[in-house]
C-alpha positions as CSV (number, residue, x, y, z in Angstrom):
1,M,29.3,-75.0,-10.2
2,N,32.9,-76.1,-9.5
3,S,35.6,-73.6,-8.8
4,P,38.2,-73.4,-11.6
5,I,41.6,-75.1,-11.0
6,L,44.4,-72.5,-10.9
7,S,48.1,-72.6,-10.6
8,V,50.6,-70.5,-8.5
9,Q,54.4,-70.5,-8.9
10,L,56.8,-69.9,-6.0
11,T,60.6,-69.7,-6.0
12,L,62.3,-70.1,-2.6
13,E,65.5,-68.1,-2.0
14,P,68.2,-68.9,-1.2
15,N,68.4,-72.1,-3.2
16,D,69.8,-74.3,-0.4
17,S,69.5,-78.0,-1.1
18,R,69.9,-79.0,2.6
19,R,67.0,-76.7,3.7
20,L,64.9,-77.8,0.7
21,A,65.4,-81.5,1.7
22,K,64.2,-80.7,5.3
23,L,61.2,-78.8,3.9
24,C,60.0,-81.6,1.6
25,G,60.8,-84.4,4.1
26,P,61.8,-88.0,3.3
27,F,60.2,-89.0,0.0
28,D,58.4,-85.7,0.0
29,E,56.2,-86.7,2.9
30,H,55.8,-83.2,4.2
31,L,54.5,-82.0,0.8
32,R,52.1,-85.0,0.6
33,Q,50.8,-84.1,4.1
34,I,50.1,-80.5,3.1
35,E,48.4,-81.7,-0.2
36,S,46.1,-84.0,1.8
37,R,45.3,-81.4,4.4
38,L,44.6,-78.5,2.0
39,G,43.4,-80.4,-1.0
40,V,46.0,-79.0,-3.4
41,K,48.6,-80.6,-5.8
42,I,52.2,-79.5,-5.2
43,K,55.0,-80.1,-7.7
44,N,58.6,-79.0,-7.3
45,R,61.9,-79.0,-9.1
46,G,64.6,-77.8,-6.7
47,N,63.6,-74.5,-5.2
48,R,60.7,-73.9,-7.7
49,F,57.3,-74.9,-6.6
50,Q,53.9,-75.1,-8.4
51,F,50.6,-75.3,-6.6
52,D,47.4,-76.5,-8.4
53,G,44.0,-76.1,-6.8
54,I,41.3,-73.5,-6.2
55,D,42.2,-69.9,-5.4
56,D,42.1,-69.8,-1.6
57,T,43.9,-73.2,-1.0
58,I,46.8,-72.6,-3.4
59,N,47.5,-69.2,-1.8
60,T,47.4,-70.9,1.6
61,A,49.7,-73.7,0.5
62,S,52.1,-71.3,-1.1
63,L,52.4,-69.1,2.1
64,L,52.7,-72.2,4.3
65,I,55.6,-73.5,2.2
66,E,57.3,-70.1,2.3
67,S,56.8,-69.9,6.1
68,L,58.1,-73.4,6.7
69,Y,61.1,-72.7,4.5
70,L,62.0,-69.8,6.9
71,E,61.7,-72.2,9.8
72,T,64.4,-74.5,8.3
73,E,66.8,-71.6,8.6
74,K,66.5,-71.8,12.4
75,N,67.8,-75.4,12.3
76,I,64.3,-76.6,13.4
77,E,63.7,-80.3,12.5
78,L,60.5,-80.5,10.6
79,S,58.2,-83.5,11.3
80,P,54.6,-84.5,10.5
81,E,53.6,-83.3,14.0
82,Y,55.4,-80.0,13.5
83,I,53.7,-79.5,10.1
84,H,50.3,-80.2,11.6
85,L,50.8,-77.8,14.5
86,H,52.2,-75.1,12.1
87,L,48.9,-75.4,10.1
88,Q,47.0,-74.8,13.3
89,E,49.3,-72.1,14.6
90,A,48.9,-70.2,11.3
91,G,45.1,-70.7,11.5
92,M,45.2,-71.9,7.9
93,T,42.7,-69.3,6.9
94,E,45.0,-66.5,8.2
95,L,47.6,-67.7,5.8
96,T,45.5,-66.5,2.9
97,R,46.3,-62.9,3.6
98,S,48.2,-61.0,0.9
99,K,51.5,-62.6,0.2
100,T,53.5,-59.4,0.8
101,P,51.6,-57.4,3.4
102,I,52.8,-53.8,3.9
103,D,53.4,-52.4,7.4
104,S,53.0,-48.8,8.6
105,N,56.5,-48.0,7.4
106,G,55.8,-49.2,3.8
107,K,58.0,-52.3,4.2
108,T,56.9,-55.7,3.0
109,T,56.5,-58.5,5.5
110,T,56.6,-62.3,5.0
111,A,53.8,-64.6,6.0
112,A,55.8,-66.1,8.9
113,Q,56.5,-62.6,10.2
114,V,52.8,-61.7,10.1
115,I,51.9,-64.8,12.1
116,D,54.7,-64.3,14.7
117,N,53.8,-60.6,15.3
118,D,50.1,-61.4,15.9
119,K,50.7,-64.0,18.6
120,P,49.8,-63.0,22.2
121,G,52.6,-65.3,23.6
122,I,52.4,-66.5,27.2
123,Q,55.8,-66.2,28.9
124,T,56.6,-68.6,31.8
125,R,60.0,-69.2,33.4
126,R,60.5,-72.5,31.6
127,K,59.0,-71.8,28.2
128,L,57.2,-69.4,25.9
129,I,53.8,-70.7,24.9
130,N,52.3,-69.4,21.6
131,P,48.5,-69.7,21.0
132,R,47.8,-71.5,17.7
133,G,45.2,-69.9,15.4
134,A,42.8,-67.1,15.8
135,N,40.5,-68.7,18.4
136,Q,43.3,-69.5,20.8
137,Q,44.8,-66.0,20.3
138,H,41.4,-64.5,21.1
139,Y,41.0,-66.7,24.1
140,V,44.3,-65.7,25.6
141,T,43.6,-62.0,25.0
142,A,40.2,-62.3,26.6
143,I,41.7,-64.0,29.7
144,R,44.2,-61.1,30.1
145,N,41.5,-58.4,29.7
146,N,38.5,-59.8,31.6
147,D,37.8,-61.2,35.0
148,I,35.6,-64.2,34.0
149,N,36.1,-66.1,30.8
150,F,34.6,-69.2,29.3
151,G,36.4,-71.5,26.9
152,I,33.9,-73.9,25.2
153,G,34.7,-76.5,22.6
154,P,35.8,-80.1,21.8
155,A,38.7,-82.0,23.2
156,G,42.2,-81.1,22.1
157,T,41.6,-77.4,21.3
158,G,43.9,-76.1,24.1
159,K,41.2,-74.7,26.4
160,T,42.7,-76.1,29.7
161,W,46.4,-75.9,28.6
162,L,46.2,-72.2,27.8
163,A,44.2,-71.4,30.9
164,V,46.9,-73.1,33.0
165,A,49.6,-71.2,31.1
166,C,47.9,-67.9,31.8
167,A,47.6,-68.8,35.5
168,V,51.3,-69.7,35.7
169,E,52.3,-66.4,34.0
170,A,50.1,-64.4,36.4
171,L,51.5,-66.1,39.4
172,E,55.2,-65.7,38.3
173,Q,54.6,-62.1,37.5
174,N,53.0,-61.6,41.0
175,R,49.7,-60.4,39.6
176,V,48.0,-63.0,41.8
177,D,48.9,-64.7,45.0
178,R,47.7,-68.2,44.3
179,I,46.2,-70.6,41.7
180,L,43.1,-72.6,42.4
181,L,42.3,-75.7,40.4
182,V,38.6,-76.7,40.6
183,R,36.7,-79.6,39.0
184,P,33.4,-81.3,39.5
185,A,34.1,-84.9,40.7
186,V,31.9,-86.7,38.1
187,E,32.9,-90.0,36.5
188,A,32.9,-90.2,32.7
189,G,30.1,-92.7,32.4
190,E,31.3,-95.2,34.8
191,K,31.3,-95.8,38.6
192,L,34.7,-95.9,40.1
193,G,33.6,-96.8,43.6
194,F,35.5,-96.0,46.8
195,L,38.7,-94.0,46.3
196,P,41.4,-94.4,49.0
197,G,43.3,-91.5,50.6
198,D,42.7,-88.0,51.9
199,L,40.6,-85.4,50.0
200,A,43.5,-84.3,47.8
201,Q,44.3,-87.9,46.9
202,K,40.7,-88.7,46.1
203,I,40.3,-85.9,43.6
204,D,43.9,-86.0,42.1
205,P,42.8,-88.4,39.3
206,Y,40.2,-85.9,38.2
207,L,42.7,-83.1,38.0
208,R,45.5,-85.0,36.2
209,P,45.3,-82.9,33.0
210,L,45.8,-79.7,35.1
211,Y,48.7,-81.2,36.9
212,D,50.4,-82.4,33.7
213,A,50.2,-78.8,32.3
214,L,51.6,-77.4,35.6
215,Y,54.5,-79.9,35.7
216,E,55.5,-79.0,32.1
217,M,55.4,-75.3,32.7
218,M,56.9,-75.2,36.3
219,G,58.5,-78.5,37.0
220,V,57.4,-81.3,39.4
221,D,59.4,-80.1,42.4
222,Q,58.3,-76.5,42.1
223,V,54.6,-77.5,41.8
224,S,54.9,-79.8,44.8
225,K,56.4,-77.0,46.9
226,L,53.6,-74.6,45.9
227,I,50.9,-77.1,46.7
228,E,52.4,-77.6,50.1
229,R,52.3,-73.9,50.7
230,N,48.7,-73.7,49.4
231,T,50.0,-71.3,46.7
232,I,48.5,-73.9,44.3
233,E,45.3,-75.2,45.8
234,V,43.2,-78.2,44.6
235,A,39.5,-78.0,45.4
236,P,36.5,-80.0,44.5
237,L,33.7,-77.8,43.2
238,A,31.3,-79.0,46.0
239,F,33.6,-77.5,48.6
240,M,33.7,-74.0,47.1
241,R,30.4,-72.8,48.7
242,G,30.8,-69.9,51.1
243,R,34.3,-68.9,50.0
244,T,35.5,-65.6,48.6
245,L,38.4,-65.9,46.3
246,S,40.5,-62.7,46.0
247,N,43.9,-62.2,44.4
248,S,43.6,-65.6,42.8
249,F,43.6,-67.2,39.4
250,I,40.8,-69.8,39.4
251,I,40.3,-72.5,36.8
252,L,37.1,-74.5,36.7
253,D,37.8,-77.5,34.3
254,E,35.2,-79.9,32.8
255,S,32.5,-77.4,33.6
256,Q,30.0,-79.2,31.4
257,N,29.5,-81.5,34.4
258,T,28.3,-78.8,36.7
259,T,24.7,-78.3,37.5
260,R,23.0,-74.9,37.1
261,E,23.2,-74.4,40.9
262,Q,26.9,-75.3,41.0
263,M,27.8,-73.0,38.2
264,K,26.0,-70.0,39.8
265,M,27.7,-70.9,43.1
266,F,31.2,-70.9,41.5
267,L,30.8,-67.7,39.6
268,T,29.7,-65.8,42.7
269,R,32.8,-66.9,44.6
270,I,35.0,-64.4,42.6
271,G,36.6,-61.7,44.7
272,F,38.7,-58.6,44.0
273,N,41.8,-58.9,41.8
274,S,40.9,-62.4,40.6
275,T,40.6,-64.0,37.2
276,A,38.4,-67.1,36.6
277,V,38.5,-69.3,33.6
278,V,35.8,-71.9,33.0
279,T,36.5,-74.6,30.5
280,G,34.2,-77.3,29.1
281,D,33.1,-79.4,26.2
282,D,29.4,-79.1,25.7
283,T,29.3,-82.4,23.7
284,Q,30.7,-84.6,26.5
285,I,28.3,-84.2,29.4
286,D,28.5,-86.9,32.0
287,L,25.6,-85.7,34.2
288,P,22.6,-88.0,34.6
289,R,20.5,-85.6,32.5
290,R,22.1,-83.5,29.8
291,Q,19.7,-80.6,30.2
292,D,20.9,-80.0,33.8
293,S,24.4,-78.9,32.6
294,G,25.3,-75.5,34.1
295,L,27.6,-74.8,31.1
296,L,24.7,-75.1,28.6
297,H,22.6,-72.8,30.8
298,V,25.1,-70.1,31.7
299,E,25.6,-68.6,28.3
300,K,21.9,-68.0,27.9
301,V,21.8,-66.3,31.3
302,L,25.0,-64.2,31.0
303,K,25.2,-63.4,27.3
304,E,24.3,-59.7,28.0
305,V,26.5,-59.3,31.0
306,E,29.6,-57.1,30.5
307,G,33.0,-58.0,31.8
308,L,33.0,-61.6,30.9
309,T,33.8,-63.4,27.6
310,F,32.8,-66.6,25.8
311,T,35.3,-68.2,23.3
312,H,34.0,-71.0,21.2
313,F,36.4,-73.6,19.7
314,D,35.6,-76.1,17.0
315,S,37.3,-79.0,15.2
316,A,39.5,-76.6,13.2
317,D,41.2,-75.6,16.5
318,V,42.2,-79.2,17.5
319,V,46.0,-79.4,17.9
320,R,46.1,-83.2,18.6
321,H,46.4,-85.9,16.0
322,P,44.6,-84.9,12.7
323,L,42.2,-87.9,13.3
324,V,40.8,-86.1,16.4
325,K,39.5,-83.3,14.2
326,R,37.8,-85.9,11.9
327,I,36.4,-87.7,14.9
328,V,34.9,-84.5,16.4
329,D,33.4,-83.6,13.0
330,A,31.8,-87.1,12.7
331,Y,30.2,-87.0,16.1
332,A,29.0,-83.4,15.5
333,K,27.4,-84.7,12.2
334,E,25.7,-87.6,14.0
335,Q,24.4,-85.2,16.7
336,Q,22.9,-83.0,14.1
337,L,21.2,-85.9,12.4
338,D,19.8,-87.1,15.8
339,S,18.5,-83.5,16.5
340,S,16.8,-83.3,13.1
341,K,15.0,-86.6,13.8
342,V,13.8,-85.4,17.1
343,S,12.5,-82.1,15.7
């Protein structure tokens, strides 16, 4: 049985033609983008909007338009990329809350204010980084409150980016003495052959996503100085055995390419006053045999252990191009079909 088509009316105040033009975009492209993403029909005449669709989606679209209109007051230039990220930041489903929530003082609050107040923002010297959506917010909160944390999910969901942001914040606030970047040196389905240079130069290509995040948050010169002082240390996973890592923020990236033995070895390196974040995509394993992945194994072993957390991301958390979400969904569907054939 199909859900009935409903309509919601919204009048935006103040009636400012300049802000309304920014909101709608050239030839109403922003409205068409929201229609396509949420599956609603949006009509407007000046500052009066009508949303046609099923109940949840028209409420979401109405609150999104109201939130974006508030953004235009800040002289922010709206773009298709900004609209996409705003949908992710709002969590889309979180936007379906009551249109006029009431706080503890009995005052009404707009949708945008609800979203902003809920964000556990990460403050670095160069920028404020806001987690986008419920899963990213949960992830950041978990990292701040637990010593070992796992972020598992597809590409583009912010697992590594947010882990690096939390590490930079902890270092700049003197909560840790150093940052360690760790990654298994496994090629993505191809043999790269001999790599020239010293150890750091050999593994640099594998750690480029971590470097890119550090450069944006701290600047190239500052990162280079910290690497020279070993305040930021780059270490291949195979060289971690025997070490005790205290007063450190350790990030193990691409952990789906660890073996069971390597994962156990890494997790037992953690010393006092240290935080470890393990990130990985369990659908992109480059090990010779998929079943050997330490990431697939570790959650089964540690699911009852207190003091560590697992945050699972899915395609709804992707903050890259909207096509990435559809690609992730298509591969997941194919994997389910293959699994059903095997069983």
